[in-house]
C-alpha atoms as an extended CHARMM CRD file, in Angstrom:
* protein
*
       213  EXT
         1         1  MET       CA            -43.6530000000       -6.0940000000       74.8210000000  PROA      1               0.0000000000
         2         2  SER       CA            -41.1390000000       -6.1630000000       73.5130000000  PROA      2               0.0000000000
         3         3  THR       CA            -38.8460000000       -8.3300000000       70.9540000000  PROA      3               0.0000000000
         4         4  SER       CA            -35.2810000000       -8.5530000000       69.9470000000  PROA      4               0.0000000000
         5         5  PRO       CA            -34.3520000000       -7.9120000000       66.0670000000  PROA      5               0.0000000000
         6         6  PRO       CA            -33.9470000000      -11.2650000000       64.3470000000  PROA      6               0.0000000000
         7         7  THR       CA            -29.5860000000      -12.1580000000       64.1220000000  PROA      7               0.0000000000
         8         8  ARG       CA            -27.8090000000      -10.9790000000       60.8040000000  PROA      8               0.0000000000
         9         9  ASP       CA            -28.0440000000      -14.5830000000       60.2940000000  PROA      9               0.0000000000
        10        10  THR       CA            -31.4520000000      -15.3870000000       60.0930000000  PROA      10              0.0000000000
        11        11  PHE       CA            -33.8520000000      -14.6700000000       57.5860000000  PROA      11              0.0000000000
        12        12  ASN       CA            -37.8810000000      -14.8910000000       57.8820000000  PROA      12              0.0000000000
        13        13  HSD       CA            -39.4270000000      -17.2670000000       54.6640000000  PROA      13              0.0000000000
        14        14  PRO       CA            -41.8640000000      -15.8710000000       52.9180000000  PROA      14              0.0000000000
        15        15  GLU       CA            -43.5410000000      -18.8810000000       55.0650000000  PROA      15              0.0000000000
        16        16  GLY       CA            -42.7840000000      -17.8610000000       58.4640000000  PROA      16              0.0000000000
        17        17  ALA       CA            -40.0150000000      -20.0370000000       59.3300000000  PROA      17              0.0000000000
        18        18  SER       CA            -36.8530000000      -18.6890000000       60.8500000000  PROA      18              0.0000000000
        19        19  THR       CA            -33.3870000000      -20.4980000000       59.5230000000  PROA      19              0.0000000000
        20        20  LYS       CA            -29.8470000000      -20.2660000000       60.0370000000  PROA      20              0.0000000000
        21        21  ARG       CA            -27.8550000000      -19.6380000000       57.5830000000  PROA      21              0.0000000000
        22        22  SER       CA            -24.3400000000      -21.0510000000       57.8620000000  PROA      22              0.0000000000
        23        23  GLY       CA            -20.9180000000      -18.5340000000       57.9990000000  PROA      23              0.0000000000
        24        24  TYR       CA            -19.6860000000      -21.0610000000       54.4840000000  PROA      24              0.0000000000
        25        25  GLN       CA            -22.4180000000      -21.6360000000       51.9490000000  PROA      25              0.0000000000
        26        26  GLN       CA            -21.7880000000      -24.1660000000       49.4490000000  PROA      26              0.0000000000
        27        27  LYS       CA            -20.2560000000      -22.2900000000       46.2490000000  PROA      27              0.0000000000
        28        28  PRO       CA            -22.2140000000      -24.1100000000       43.4960000000  PROA      28              0.0000000000
        29        29  GLN       CA            -21.2950000000      -26.6510000000       41.2900000000  PROA      29              0.0000000000
        30        30  ILE       CA            -19.9090000000      -25.8800000000       37.3490000000  PROA      30              0.0000000000
        31        31  LEU       CA            -22.0140000000      -27.2290000000       35.2640000000  PROA      31              0.0000000000
        32        32  ALA       CA            -20.1910000000      -26.0180000000       32.1120000000  PROA      32              0.0000000000
        33        33  ARG       CA            -17.9150000000      -23.4600000000       31.1350000000  PROA      33              0.0000000000
        34        34  LYS       CA            -16.9390000000      -21.5450000000       27.8630000000  PROA      34              0.0000000000
        35        35  SER       CA            -16.0790000000      -18.3930000000       26.2350000000  PROA      35              0.0000000000
        36        36  VAL       CA            -18.4210000000      -16.3640000000       24.5890000000  PROA      36              0.0000000000
        37        37  ALA       CA            -16.0540000000      -13.5090000000       22.5600000000  PROA      37              0.0000000000
        38        38  GLN       CA            -13.2150000000      -12.8780000000       23.1380000000  PROA      38              0.0000000000
        39        39  SER       CA            -11.0760000000       -9.5070000000       22.6030000000  PROA      39              0.0000000000
        40        40  ARG       CA             -7.1990000000       -8.0260000000       22.7830000000  PROA      40              0.0000000000
        41        41  LEU       CA             -7.6700000000       -7.9330000000       26.6440000000  PROA      41              0.0000000000
        42        42  PHE       CA            -10.9250000000       -8.9350000000       28.1870000000  PROA      42              0.0000000000
        43        43  GLN       CA            -12.4270000000      -12.6600000000       27.2270000000  PROA      43              0.0000000000
        44        44  ILE       CA            -16.2450000000      -13.2410000000       28.0790000000  PROA      44              0.0000000000
        45        45  GLU       CA            -16.4990000000      -16.7680000000       29.4460000000  PROA      45              0.0000000000
        46        46  SER       CA            -20.0670000000      -18.5060000000       30.6230000000  PROA      46              0.0000000000
        47        47  LEU       CA            -20.8870000000      -20.8480000000       33.5010000000  PROA      47              0.0000000000
        48        48  ASP       CA            -23.2310000000      -22.9010000000       33.8140000000  PROA      48              0.0000000000
        49        49  LEU       CA            -24.2560000000      -23.2940000000       38.2090000000  PROA      49              0.0000000000
        50        50  ARG       CA            -26.3170000000      -25.5980000000       39.9610000000  PROA      50              0.0000000000
        51        51  PHE       CA            -26.3390000000      -23.9300000000       43.5830000000  PROA      51              0.0000000000
        52        52  SER       CA            -26.5720000000      -25.9190000000       46.5170000000  PROA      52              0.0000000000
        53        53  ASN       CA            -31.0700000000      -25.6600000000       46.4850000000  PROA      53              0.0000000000
        54        54  GLY       CA            -31.4260000000      -27.3540000000       43.1520000000  PROA      54              0.0000000000
        55        55  GLU       CA            -31.2340000000      -23.3590000000       41.4130000000  PROA      55              0.0000000000
        56        56  GLU       CA            -29.1780000000      -22.8000000000       38.4150000000  PROA      56              0.0000000000
        57        57  ARG       CA            -28.4410000000      -19.9980000000       36.7690000000  PROA      57              0.0000000000
        58        58  GLN       CA            -26.0950000000      -19.6530000000       33.8340000000  PROA      58              0.0000000000
        59        59  PHE       CA            -23.1670000000      -16.1990000000       35.1890000000  PROA      59              0.0000000000
        60        60  GLU       CA            -21.1770000000      -14.4250000000       32.5480000000  PROA      60              0.0000000000
        61        61  ARG       CA            -18.0140000000      -12.7230000000       33.2020000000  PROA      61              0.0000000000
        62        62  LEU       CA            -14.1650000000      -10.5170000000       31.9280000000  PROA      62              0.0000000000
        63        63  THR       CA            -11.2460000000      -13.6140000000       32.4130000000  PROA      63              0.0000000000
        64        64  GLY       CA             -7.9200000000      -11.2330000000       32.0450000000  PROA      64              0.0000000000
        65        65  ALA       CA             -4.5540000000      -12.0540000000       31.4530000000  PROA      65              0.0000000000
        66        66  ASP       CA             -4.5790000000      -12.2760000000       35.2770000000  PROA      66              0.0000000000
        67        67  ARG       CA             -1.1020000000      -10.8060000000       35.9860000000  PROA      67              0.0000000000
        68        68  GLY       CA             -2.4190000000       -8.9870000000       39.3880000000  PROA      68              0.0000000000
        69        69  ALA       CA             -2.9830000000       -4.0410000000       39.0810000000  PROA      69              0.0000000000
        70        70  VAL       CA             -0.7430000000       -1.9430000000       41.8220000000  PROA      70              0.0000000000
        71        71  MET       CA             -1.9690000000        1.0120000000       42.1950000000  PROA      71              0.0000000000
        72        72  MET       CA             -0.4060000000        3.3720000000       44.3240000000  PROA      72              0.0000000000
        73        73  VAL       CA             -0.3780000000        6.3320000000       46.7670000000  PROA      73              0.0000000000
        74        74  ALA       CA              2.4080000000        8.3690000000       46.2540000000  PROA      74              0.0000000000
        75        75  MET       CA              3.0390000000       11.3460000000       49.0030000000  PROA      75              0.0000000000
        76        76  PRO       CA              6.0320000000       13.6040000000       48.1270000000  PROA      76              0.0000000000
        77        77  ASP       CA              5.2960000000       14.6270000000       52.0100000000  PROA      77              0.0000000000
        78        78  PRO       CA              3.0640000000       13.4890000000       54.5110000000  PROA      78              0.0000000000
        79        79  ASP       CA              0.3260000000       16.2990000000       53.4420000000  PROA      79              0.0000000000
        80        80  HSD       CA             -0.3170000000       15.3490000000       50.0900000000  PROA      80              0.0000000000
        81        81  VAL       CA             -0.9590000000       12.7630000000       47.4500000000  PROA      81              0.0000000000
        82        82  LEU       CA             -0.3520000000       12.8810000000       43.6200000000  PROA      82              0.0000000000
        83        83  LEU       CA             -2.7290000000       12.6080000000       41.4510000000  PROA      83              0.0000000000
        84        84  ILE       CA             -2.5850000000       11.8120000000       37.6180000000  PROA      84              0.0000000000
        85        85  ARG       CA             -4.8500000000       13.4590000000       35.2860000000  PROA      85              0.0000000000
        86        86  GLU       CA             -5.4520000000       10.2210000000       31.7740000000  PROA      86              0.0000000000
        87        87  TYR       CA             -8.1980000000        9.0700000000       29.5750000000  PROA      87              0.0000000000
        88        88  ALA       CA            -10.9010000000        7.3610000000       30.4970000000  PROA      88              0.0000000000
        89        89  ALA       CA            -12.5200000000        5.3290000000       26.8780000000  PROA      89              0.0000000000
        90        90  GLY       CA            -15.2460000000        4.3500000000       29.0770000000  PROA      90              0.0000000000
        91        91  PHE       CA            -16.5150000000        7.3780000000       29.8080000000  PROA      91              0.0000000000
        92        92  GLU       CA            -14.4860000000        9.1330000000       26.8000000000  PROA      92              0.0000000000
        93        93  ASP       CA            -13.0450000000       12.0510000000       29.1220000000  PROA      93              0.0000000000
        94        94  TYR       CA            -10.3610000000       13.0170000000       31.0550000000  PROA      94              0.0000000000
        95        95  VAL       CA            -10.0730000000       11.3460000000       34.8430000000  PROA      95              0.0000000000
        96        96  LEU       CA             -7.9120000000       12.5110000000       37.5920000000  PROA      96              0.0000000000
        97        97  THR       CA             -7.1140000000        9.7380000000       39.6800000000  PROA      97              0.0000000000
        98        98  LEU       CA             -3.7660000000        7.4920000000       41.3870000000  PROA      98              0.0000000000
        99        99  PRO       CA             -0.9130000000        6.0640000000       38.9610000000  PROA      99              0.0000000000
       100       100  LYS       CA             -2.3630000000        2.1800000000       38.4530000000  PROA      100             0.0000000000
       101       101  GLY       CA             -0.7860000000       -0.4370000000       35.9340000000  PROA      101             0.0000000000
       102       102  LEU       CA             -0.4030000000       -4.3970000000       35.3810000000  PROA      102             0.0000000000
       103       103  VAL       CA              2.0810000000       -6.1670000000       36.9490000000  PROA      103             0.0000000000
       104       104  ASP       CA              4.8150000000       -7.2310000000       34.6380000000  PROA      104             0.0000000000
       105       105  PRO       CA              6.1530000000      -10.9620000000       34.0160000000  PROA      105             0.0000000000
       106       106  GLY       CA              8.8700000000      -11.4930000000       37.0510000000  PROA      106             0.0000000000
       107       107  GLU       CA              7.6990000000       -8.8110000000       39.0670000000  PROA      107             0.0000000000
       108       108  ASP       CA              6.7490000000       -8.3910000000       42.6360000000  PROA      108             0.0000000000
       109       109  ILE       CA              3.9580000000       -5.9460000000       43.3960000000  PROA      109             0.0000000000
       110       110  ILE       CA              6.4340000000       -3.8410000000       44.7190000000  PROA      110             0.0000000000
       111       111  THR       CA              8.8920000000       -3.6160000000       41.9100000000  PROA      111             0.0000000000
       112       112  ALA       CA              5.5530000000       -2.8400000000       39.6060000000  PROA      112             0.0000000000
       113       113  ALA       CA              4.2380000000       -0.0320000000       41.6940000000  PROA      113             0.0000000000
       114       114  ASN       CA              7.9560000000        1.7130000000       42.0060000000  PROA      114             0.0000000000
       115       115  ARG       CA              8.1470000000        0.9960000000       38.1310000000  PROA      115             0.0000000000
       116       116  GLU       CA              4.3440000000        2.3310000000       37.7270000000  PROA      116             0.0000000000
       117       117  LEU       CA              4.7960000000        5.6460000000       38.9880000000  PROA      117             0.0000000000
       118       118  MET       CA              8.2100000000        6.1860000000       37.1460000000  PROA      118             0.0000000000
       119       119  GLU       CA              6.7400000000        5.2190000000       34.6830000000  PROA      119             0.0000000000
       120       120  GLU       CA              3.5080000000        7.5620000000       35.4570000000  PROA      120             0.0000000000
       121       121  CYS       CA              4.6410000000       10.5380000000       38.1990000000  PROA      121             0.0000000000
       122       122  GLY       CA              8.3180000000       10.6060000000       36.8080000000  PROA      122             0.0000000000
       123       123  VAL       CA              8.9680000000        9.9710000000       40.4590000000  PROA      123             0.0000000000
       124       124  GLY       CA             10.1660000000        6.4080000000       42.9750000000  PROA      124             0.0000000000
       125       125  ALA       CA              9.5940000000        5.0940000000       46.3350000000  PROA      125             0.0000000000
       126       126  HSD       CA             11.8710000000        4.5360000000       49.0850000000  PROA      126             0.0000000000
       127       127  ARG       CA              9.8020000000        3.0490000000       50.9220000000  PROA      127             0.0000000000
       128       128  ILE       CA              6.1710000000        1.1090000000       49.6930000000  PROA      128             0.0000000000
       129       129  GLU       CA              4.4340000000       -0.9350000000       51.8810000000  PROA      129             0.0000000000
       130       130  PRO       CA              1.3150000000       -3.2250000000       50.7840000000  PROA      130             0.0000000000
       131       131  LEU       CA             -1.8510000000       -0.8010000000       52.2070000000  PROA      131             0.0000000000
       132       132  VAL       CA             -4.9080000000       -3.1060000000       51.1350000000  PROA      132             0.0000000000
       133       133  GLU       CA             -6.0750000000       -5.3590000000       47.8950000000  PROA      133             0.0000000000
       134       134  LEU       CA             -9.7930000000       -4.1400000000       46.7100000000  PROA      134             0.0000000000
       135       135  SER       CA            -11.5060000000       -5.7900000000       43.7820000000  PROA      135             0.0000000000
       136       136  LEU       CA            -14.1000000000       -4.3450000000       40.9390000000  PROA      136             0.0000000000
       137       137  ALA       CA            -17.8000000000       -5.2420000000       40.7270000000  PROA      137             0.0000000000
       138       138  PRO       CA            -17.2860000000       -8.9340000000       41.3000000000  PROA      138             0.0000000000
       139       139  ASN       CA            -19.9700000000       -9.9800000000       40.1500000000  PROA      139             0.0000000000
       140       140  TYR       CA            -18.9720000000       -9.9600000000       36.3090000000  PROA      140             0.0000000000
       141       141  MET       CA            -15.1930000000      -10.3970000000       37.1800000000  PROA      141             0.0000000000
       142       142  ARG       CA            -12.1830000000      -11.3040000000       39.4700000000  PROA      142             0.0000000000
       143       143  HSD       CA             -9.8130000000       -7.9280000000       38.7150000000  PROA      143             0.0000000000
       144       144  ARG       CA             -8.0920000000       -7.6800000000       42.0340000000  PROA      144             0.0000000000
       145       145  MET       CA             -6.1050000000       -3.9560000000       42.7280000000  PROA      145             0.0000000000
       146       146  GLN       CA             -3.1110000000       -4.4120000000       45.6020000000  PROA      146             0.0000000000
       147       147  VAL       CA             -2.8490000000       -0.6850000000       46.7910000000  PROA      147             0.0000000000
       148       148  LEU       CA              0.3500000000        1.0040000000       47.8030000000  PROA      148             0.0000000000
       149       149  LEU       CA              1.2660000000        3.3400000000       49.7960000000  PROA      149             0.0000000000
       150       150  ALA       CA              4.6870000000        5.4180000000       48.7190000000  PROA      150             0.0000000000
       151       151  THR       CA              6.8830000000        7.7220000000       50.4350000000  PROA      151             0.0000000000
       152       152  ASP       CA             10.1460000000        9.0760000000       50.5050000000  PROA      152             0.0000000000
       153       153  LEU       CA              9.7730000000       10.3230000000       46.5180000000  PROA      153             0.0000000000
       154       154  TYR       CA             12.8520000000       10.6550000000       44.9470000000  PROA      154             0.0000000000
       155       155  PRO       CA             12.8870000000       12.2940000000       41.5360000000  PROA      155             0.0000000000
       156       156  LYS       CA             12.9240000000        9.4580000000       38.2950000000  PROA      156             0.0000000000
       157       157  ARG       CA             11.7770000000        9.6500000000       35.4270000000  PROA      157             0.0000000000
       158       158  LEU       CA             11.2830000000        5.5610000000       32.7140000000  PROA      158             0.0000000000
       159       159  PRO       CA              8.8460000000        5.3880000000       29.6970000000  PROA      159             0.0000000000
       160       160  GLY       CA              5.6360000000        3.7340000000       29.3810000000  PROA      160             0.0000000000
       161       161  ASP       CA              3.2320000000        2.6290000000       27.3160000000  PROA      161             0.0000000000
       162       162  GLU       CA              1.2150000000        5.6330000000       27.9100000000  PROA      162             0.0000000000
       163       163  PRO       CA             -0.2150000000        7.4800000000       24.3600000000  PROA      163             0.0000000000
       164       164  GLU       CA              0.8970000000       11.3410000000       25.6930000000  PROA      164             0.0000000000
       165       165  PRO       CA              2.5550000000       12.9810000000       28.4430000000  PROA      165             0.0000000000
       166       166  LEU       CA             -0.2110000000       12.4280000000       32.3640000000  PROA      166             0.0000000000
       167       167  ILE       CA             -0.1570000000       15.4080000000       34.0770000000  PROA      167             0.0000000000
       168       168  VAL       CA              0.5030000000       14.9400000000       37.3150000000  PROA      168             0.0000000000
       169       169  GLU       CA             -0.9370000000       17.2910000000       40.5570000000  PROA      169             0.0000000000
       170       170  THR       CA             -0.1650000000       17.3730000000       43.8290000000  PROA      170             0.0000000000
       171       171  HSD       CA             -3.6470000000       17.4900000000       45.7820000000  PROA      171             0.0000000000
       172       172  ALA       CA             -4.0090000000       17.2250000000       50.3680000000  PROA      172             0.0000000000
       173       173  ILE       CA             -5.0150000000       13.6770000000       51.6250000000  PROA      173             0.0000000000
       174       174  GLU       CA             -8.1870000000       15.6260000000       53.9510000000  PROA      174             0.0000000000
       175       175  GLU       CA             -9.6920000000       17.4140000000       51.3690000000  PROA      175             0.0000000000
       176       176  LEU       CA            -10.6140000000       14.0980000000       50.0080000000  PROA      176             0.0000000000
       177       177  PRO       CA            -14.8320000000       15.7210000000       50.9620000000  PROA      177             0.0000000000
       178       178  ALA       CA            -13.5210000000       18.6380000000       47.9130000000  PROA      178             0.0000000000
       179       179  LEU       CA            -12.0930000000       16.0040000000       45.6460000000  PROA      179             0.0000000000
       180       180  LEU       CA            -15.3980000000       13.9570000000       45.8860000000  PROA      180             0.0000000000
       181       181  LEU       CA            -17.3680000000       17.1860000000       44.3580000000  PROA      181             0.0000000000
       182       182  ARG       CA            -14.9090000000       17.4790000000       41.2070000000  PROA      182             0.0000000000
       183       183  GLU       CA            -16.9890000000       16.0470000000       38.1260000000  PROA      183             0.0000000000
       184       184  ASP       CA            -13.6250000000       13.9100000000       37.2600000000  PROA      184             0.0000000000
       185       185  PHE       CA            -12.9100000000       12.4400000000       40.2570000000  PROA      185             0.0000000000
       186       186  HSD       CA            -15.3700000000        9.0180000000       40.0870000000  PROA      186             0.0000000000
       187       187  GLU       CA            -13.4360000000        6.2260000000       40.3150000000  PROA      187             0.0000000000
       188       188  ALA       CA            -14.7320000000        3.9450000000       43.2230000000  PROA      188             0.0000000000
       189       189  ARG       CA            -11.7900000000        2.1770000000       43.6330000000  PROA      189             0.0000000000
       190       190  ALA       CA             -8.8740000000        5.2220000000       44.1200000000  PROA      190             0.0000000000
       191       191  ILE       CA            -11.4960000000        6.8330000000       46.2630000000  PROA      191             0.0000000000
       192       192  ALA       CA            -11.3410000000        3.9200000000       48.6500000000  PROA      192             0.0000000000
       193       193  ALA       CA             -7.9950000000        3.9920000000       48.6130000000  PROA      193             0.0000000000
       194       194  LEU       CA             -7.3580000000        7.0070000000       49.2870000000  PROA      194             0.0000000000
       195       195  TYR       CA             -9.3770000000        7.2140000000       52.8200000000  PROA      195             0.0000000000
       196       196  ILE       CA             -7.7230000000        4.7120000000       53.4500000000  PROA      196             0.0000000000
       197       197  ALA       CA             -4.8840000000        5.5440000000       53.1680000000  PROA      197             0.0000000000
       198       198  ARG       CA             -5.4500000000        8.6450000000       55.0960000000  PROA      198             0.0000000000
       199       199  ASP       CA             -6.8530000000        6.2110000000       57.5190000000  PROA      199             0.0000000000
       200       200  ARG       CA             -3.5500000000        5.0950000000       58.0330000000  PROA      200             0.0000000000
       201       201  LEU       CA             -1.5490000000        7.9000000000       59.1830000000  PROA      201             0.0000000000
       202       202  ARG       CA             -4.1140000000        9.3000000000       61.1550000000  PROA      202             0.0000000000
       203       203  GLU       CA             -3.7140000000        6.3970000000       62.7170000000  PROA      203             0.0000000000
       204       204  GLU       CA              0.1720000000        6.8610000000       63.3260000000  PROA      204             0.0000000000
       205       205  LYS       CA              0.2120000000        9.8920000000       63.3150000000  PROA      205             0.0000000000
       206       206  ARG       CA             -2.1240000000        9.2100000000       66.8000000000  PROA      206             0.0000000000
       207       207  ASN       CA             -0.1180000000        6.5970000000       67.5590000000  PROA      207             0.0000000000
       208       208  SER       CA              3.5210000000        8.7420000000       66.9510000000  PROA      208             0.0000000000
       209       209  ALA       CA              1.8280000000       11.2380000000       69.7440000000  PROA      209             0.0000000000
       210       210  THR       CA              1.3020000000        8.6290000000       72.2040000000  PROA      210             0.0000000000
       211       211  ASP       CA              4.2850000000        8.3840000000       72.5900000000  PROA      211             0.0000000000
       212       212  LEU       CA              5.5990000000       10.4770000000       73.7380000000  PROA      212             0.0000000000
       213       213  LEU       CA              3.6830000000       11.4070000000       75.9280000000  PROA      213             0.0000000000
């Protein structure tokens, strides 16, 4: 006798009863919130929560200025992408990643992306388009990163706030597996952004080839 596997919306209780899970769960009630610690960049906040089933828990999270941030997949030609090498204090070492930065007051994400490119890579972009929004460790912080694809680049340098000049490297976007083997390339947001950009470019190439048929 064959049995069908459970659907994604059901789960089994220890007693064996099967219950439907709602696609839109009720958010927990915030009973209290307080600042635990404050630094120049971050604030640690504790949240006392009561969930819809009556369970209560205390969560901690990092909060900041909430200005928004951008990360750019900047392509000097259709096959290559610009990466920067910068010091990462969290790892106490230099890492290879995509150019990125905070959105300044009064800027939209396109303006911020172009400014950060000029500051970190010495180039501007005639064409910048949003790709995706990414989060990082959402259990502990609400930080969101807007990823943008920048093409049709031109030389343009603006002074930035980096403590030392950044090294800019050019890599083939189709060589992502080789990049992942490097010890200095491991930032999850940069990896995700590059794969998303690569797939978008592949799809555009397929569509262009189809249009020519």
